[in-house]
C-alpha positions in Angstrom: 116.5 120.1 112.2 117.6 116.5 111.4 114.1 115.5 110.3 114.1 118.3 107.8 117.4 117.2 106.2 117.4 113.5 105.1 121.0 113.6 104.0 122.2 115.0 107.4 119.9 112.5 109.2 121.5 109.6 107.3 125.0 110.8 108.1 124.1 111.2 111.7 122.6 107.7 111.8 125.8 106.2 110.2 128.1 108.0 112.7 126.0 107.0 115.7 125.6 103.4 114.5 129.3 102.9 113.8 130.2 104.8 117.0 127.9 102.6 119.0 129.4 99.4 117.6 132.9 100.6 118.3 131.9 101.6 121.9 130.2 98.2 122.4 133.2 96.2 121.3 135.7 98.4 123.3 133.8 98.5 126.6 132.7 94.9 126.5 136.3 93.8 126.1 137.3 96.1 128.9 134.6 94.7 131.1 135.6 91.1 130.2 139.3 91.6 130.8 139.4 94.0 133.7 136.2 93.2 135.7 134.8 89.8 134.9 138.0 87.8 134.3 141.0 89.9 135.2 144.4 88.6 134.1 145.9 88.8 137.6 146.1 86.8 140.8 146.4 83.1 141.2 143.7 82.4 138.6 145.1 84.6 135.9 145.7 81.7 133.5 142.2 80.3 133.9 140.7 83.8 133.6 142.5 84.4 130.3 141.2 81.1 129.0 137.7 81.9 130.1 137.8 85.3 128.6 139.0 83.9 125.3 136.1 81.4 125.3 133.5 84.2 125.9 135.1 86.8 123.6 133.8 85.3 120.3 130.3 85.4 121.7 130.7 89.1 122.5 131.4 89.7 118.8 128.5 87.5 117.7 126.0 88.9 120.1 125.0 92.0 118.1 124.3 89.8 115.0 122.5 87.2 117.0 120.4 89.9 118.8 119.5 91.5 115.4 118.6 88.1 113.9 116.4 87.3 116.9 114.8 90.7 116.9 114.2 91.1 113.2 113.9 87.5 112.0 113.1 84.9 114.7 110.6 87.1 116.7 108.6 88.2 113.6 108.3 84.5 112.6 106.9 83.4 115.9 104.7 86.5 116.3 103.3 85.9 112.8 102.6 82.3 113.6 100.8 83.4 116.8 98.7 86.0 114.9 97.7 83.4 112.3 96.1 81.4 115.1 94.1 84.3 116.6 91.2 86.6 115.6 91.8 90.3 116.1 88.0 91.0 115.9 87.6 88.8 119.0 90.2 90.6 121.0 93.1 88.3 119.9 91.2 85.1 121.0 92.8 81.8 120.0 90.9 80.3 117.0 93.2 77.5 116.0 93.3 76.8 112.3 90.1 78.9 111.5 92.1 81.5 109.6 93.8 78.9 107.5 90.3 77.3 106.7 88.9 80.8 105.8 91.9 81.4 103.6 91.6 78.1 101.8 87.9 78.8 101.1 88.7 82.1 99.3 88.9 82.1 95.5 91.5 84.9 95.6 93.9 82.8 97.6 93.8 80.0 95.0 94.1 82.5 92.3 97.3 83.8 94.0 98.6 80.2 94.4 97.9 79.5 90.7 99.6 82.6 89.6 102.6 82.1 91.9 103.0 78.6 90.4 102.9 80.1 86.9 105.5 82.6 87.9 107.6 79.8 89.4 107.5 77.9 86.1 108.2 80.8 83.7 110.4 83.4 85.4 113.3 81.3 86.7 113.4 79.2 83.6 113.3 82.2 81.2 115.8 84.3 83.2 118.3 81.5 83.6 117.9 80.5 79.9 118.3 84.1 78.6 121.2 84.7 81.1 123.0 81.5 79.9 122.4 82.4 76.3 123.7 85.9 76.7 126.7 84.7 78.7 127.7 82.3 76.0 127.2 84.7 73.1 128.8 87.8 74.6 132.0 85.9 75.3 132.3 85.4 71.5 132.2 89.1 70.4 134.6 91.9 70.8 132.2 94.3 72.5 130.9 91.6 74.8 131.7 93.4 78.0 129.7 96.5 76.8 126.8 94.3 76.0 127.0 92.6 79.4 126.9 96.1 81.0 123.8 97.0 79.2 122.0 93.8 80.1 123.1 94.0 83.7 121.9 97.6 84.0 118.2 96.7 84.9 119.6 95.2 88.1 120.3 98.7 89.3 116.6 99.7 88.9 114.1 99.0 91.7 111.2 96.7 91.0 108.8 99.7 91.3 110.9 101.8 88.9 110.9 98.9 86.4 107.2 98.6 86.8 106.6 102.2 86.0 108.8 101.9 82.8 106.8 98.8 81.6 103.5 100.4 82.6 104.3 103.1 80.1 105.2 100.5 77.5 101.8 98.8 78.0 99.9 102.1 78.2 96.6 102.4 76.2 95.0 105.5 74.7 91.8 105.9 72.6 92.1 104.8 69.0 91.9 108.4 67.7 94.8 109.5 69.9 98.6 109.0 69.5 99.7 105.9 71.5 102.5 106.6 73.9 102.6 102.9 74.8 105.2 101.2 72.6 103.3 97.9 72.5 100.1 99.5 71.3 102.0 101.6 68.8 103.4 98.5 67.3 100.1 96.6 67.6 98.2 99.2 65.5 100.7 98.7 62.6 99.2 95.2 62.0 96.2 95.2 59.7 95.6 91.5 59.0 98.0 91.2 56.0 100.9 88.8 55.4 102.9 90.6 58.1 100.2 90.0 60.7 100.1 86.3 59.7 103.9 86.0 60.1 104.4 87.9 63.3 101.1 87.2 65.1 100.4 83.6 64.1 103.4 81.8 62.5 106.1 83.2 64.8 104.1 82.6 68.1 103.3 79.1 66.9 106.9 78.2 66.2 107.9 79.7 69.6 105.2 77.7 71.4 106.2 74.5 69.6 109.9 75.1 70.4 108.9 75.7 74.1 107.0 72.4 74.1 110.0 70.5 72.7 112.3 72.1 75.3 109.9 71.2 78.1 109.6 67.6 76.8 113.4 67.3 76.6 113.8 68.6 80.2 111.0 66.4 81.5 112.5 63.3 79.8 115.9 64.1 81.2 114.4 63.9 84.7 112.0 61.0 84.2 114.3 58.7 82.3 116.2 58.0 85.6 113.2 55.9 86.6 113.8 53.3 83.9 117.3 53.9 82.6 120.2 51.8 83.9 123.0 53.3 85.8 120.9 56.3 86.9 120.3 57.3 90.5 117.1 55.6 91.6 116.9 57.1 95.1 113.4 56.9 96.6 113.5 60.6 97.6 114.1 61.6 93.9 111.0 59.7 92.7 108.4 62.3 93.8 110.5 65.1 92.3 110.7 63.2 89.0 107.0 62.5 89.0 106.2 66.1 89.7 108.5 67.3 86.8 106.7 64.8 84.5 103.2 66.0 85.5 104.3 69.6 85.2 106.0 68.9 81.8 102.8 67.3 80.4 100.7 70.2 81.7 103.0 72.8 80.1 103.2 70.8 76.8 99.4 70.7 76.7 99.1 74.4 77.4 101.7 75.1 74.6 99.9 73.0 72.0 96.5 74.4 73.0 97.9 77.9 72.8 99.5 77.2 69.4 96.1 76.1 68.1 94.4 79.1 69.7 96.7 81.5 67.8 95.1 80.3 64.5 91.4 80.2 65.6 91.2 83.3 67.7 89.6 86.4 66.3 92.3 89.2 66.4 91.0 92.7 67.0 93.1 94.6 64.4 93.2 98.4 64.7 91.9 98.4 68.3 94.3 99.5 71.1 94.6 96.8 73.8 94.5 97.2 77.5 97.3 94.6 77.9 97.2 94.4 81.7 93.5 93.5 81.8 93.7 90.5 79.4 93.2 87.4 81.5 96.2 85.0 81.7 98.2 87.0 79.3 98.5 89.9 81.7 100.4 87.6 84.1 103.0 87.1 81.3 103.2 90.8 80.7 104.1 91.2 84.4 106.6 88.4 84.3 108.5 90.2 81.5 109.4 92.9 84.0 111.1 90.4 86.4 112.7 88.4 83.6 114.2 91.7 82.3 115.7 92.4 85.7 116.9 89.0 86.6 118.5 88.1 83.3 121.4 90.4 84.1 122.0 88.6 87.4 121.9 85.1 85.8 124.2 86.3 83.0 126.9 87.6 85.4 127.0 84.4 87.5 126.8 82.0 84.5 129.4 84.0 82.6 131.9 83.5 85.4 131.0 79.8 85.5 131.6 79.4 81.8 135.0 81.1 82.1 135.9 78.6 84.8 135.5 75.6 82.5 138.8 74.0 81.7 139.9 74.6 78.1 141.2 71.1 77.8 137.7 69.6 77.9 136.5 71.9 75.1 139.6 71.3 73.0 139.3 67.6 73.4 135.7 67.8 72.2 136.7 69.8 69.2 139.4 67.2 68.3 136.7 64.5 68.6 134.6 66.3 66.0 132.0 67.9 68.2 130.0 70.8 66.7 129.3 74.0 68.7 125.9 72.9 69.8 127.3 69.6 71.1 130.1 71.4 72.9 127.7 73.7 74.6 125.0 71.2 75.6 127.2 68.1 76.2 130.5 69.7 77.5 129.8 73.1 79.0 126.3 72.9 80.5 127.0 69.7 82.5 130.1 71.2 84.0 128.2 74.3 85.2 124.9 72.5 86.2 125.5 73.3 89.9 125.8 77.0 89.1 122.7 76.9 86.9 120.7 75.3 89.8 121.9 77.9 92.3 120.9 80.7 89.9 117.6 79.0 89.3 116.8 78.6 93.0 117.9 82.1 93.8 115.5 83.6 91.2 112.8 81.2 92.5 113.1 82.7 96.0 112.6 86.2 94.4 109.6 84.9 92.5 108.0 83.4 95.6 108.2 86.8 97.3 107.2 88.9 94.3 105.1 91.9 95.4 106.3 95.2 94.0 105.6 94.5 90.4 102.1 93.3 90.9 101.3 96.0 93.4 102.6 98.8 91.2 101.1 97.6 87.9 97.7 95.9 88.6 97.4 95.7 92.4 96.2 92.1 92.0 93.2 93.0 89.8 92.2 91.2 86.6 93.3 87.8 87.9 96.9 88.8 88.6 96.9 88.3 92.4 100.0 86.7 94.0 100.5 85.5 97.5 102.6 88.5 98.7 100.0 91.0 97.4 97.2 88.9 98.9 98.9 89.0 102.2 99.3 92.8 101.9 95.6 93.2 101.1 94.5 91.2 104.1 96.9 92.8 106.5 96.7 96.5 105.6 93.5 96.9 103.6 91.1 94.4 105.2 92.9 94.7 108.6 92.4 90.9 108.9 95.6 90.1 110.7 94.7 86.4 111.1 94.3 85.5 107.5 97.1 87.9 106.5 99.5 86.2 108.9 98.3 82.8 107.7 99.2 83.7 104.1 102.6 85.0 105.3 103.3 81.6 107.0 102.3 79.9 103.7 104.9 82.0 101.8 107.5 81.2 104.5 106.8 77.4 104.2 107.3 77.7 100.4 110.5 79.6 100.7 112.2 77.6 103.6 112.9 74.3 101.7 114.7 76.2 98.9 116.7 78.2 101.4 117.7 75.0 103.3 118.6 73.3 100.0 120.8 76.3 98.9 122.6 76.4 102.3 123.1 72.6 102.2 124.6 72.8 98.7 126.8 75.8 99.6 128.3 73.9 102.6 128.7 70.8 100.5 130.7 72.7 97.9 132.9 74.3 100.6 133.8 70.9 101.9 
């Protein structure tokens, strides 16, 4: 009966779950106070103190048990599986699964795409969220605009993927295009409008992106040579990594800007957007950026409202223009919040699966680590390599989690 009615089953589960928790806390306290350490006899005082020392652990036990069962145990079991071979009856094979994984082109494709997602999605989501947070505070209907931008957060990744799959949909040239992107694309015929929107505008955006990357990279790297900057040894690898990544992104941007002008554009032909190498990754990223911009906007908007008005007024008195106020006064004061938003979105990106699975299933060079893990575990039934890829994802996520927890505790102090 319950299995035929999901709503009734959910209600039953809630009642049983809450009832079980109440029963646990009630009877565990009764056992502690009446049986284990009764508050009577010559040792009543000691028993009360002992009971009070144990009582917090009674309350913590369900959470600790759940964390152990659903977090700690899967980690150790996944690590064990990554060192065994299921086809050999679970025999220990050491690092053979990791070597096999490293020798697969699909794994390195997934790593490359994940790195691309890590560079683009957190940066774009945080930048758009900060821009929207700043602009919506200046208009009368800002709260309504924020509600609209935050709305995608209420949509699941799979639901958003279905929406954008319809936007990218392709039909034959002699049929009506239900995909918005192709419907717009077919309006271009090579005239002046095509030059402006498909060549000049992308070139300006790519050059602007290169300038922003160069500025950010220089902000990090100048600490190596500038006086008065923190020259900690542990910051040096990070600065060098940012410098190398910045040079790479600038090169890609300039190369792409040149390619916009020399590429042959297939006007009048519907495009299968999700099969275009490299570009299809960006079309997938748009989905996550669309969702995460609302999250970044809400957090950063609260941070902007928390900036003391005195600092802004002092900057205005000193003759600062709006851009200087924003970049020199506001942004430095909320840099901690920006970093938290950035790293939180980074965690989401490292685990991205639903969007790729629902839209391309890792085909056409769009594979990511989580989808690679799924393919190995549930399609190829290769638990060893699948578990090894899961460990790689965990190793990538853990430092960011630790850093976030460290900063949260530091701010609380």
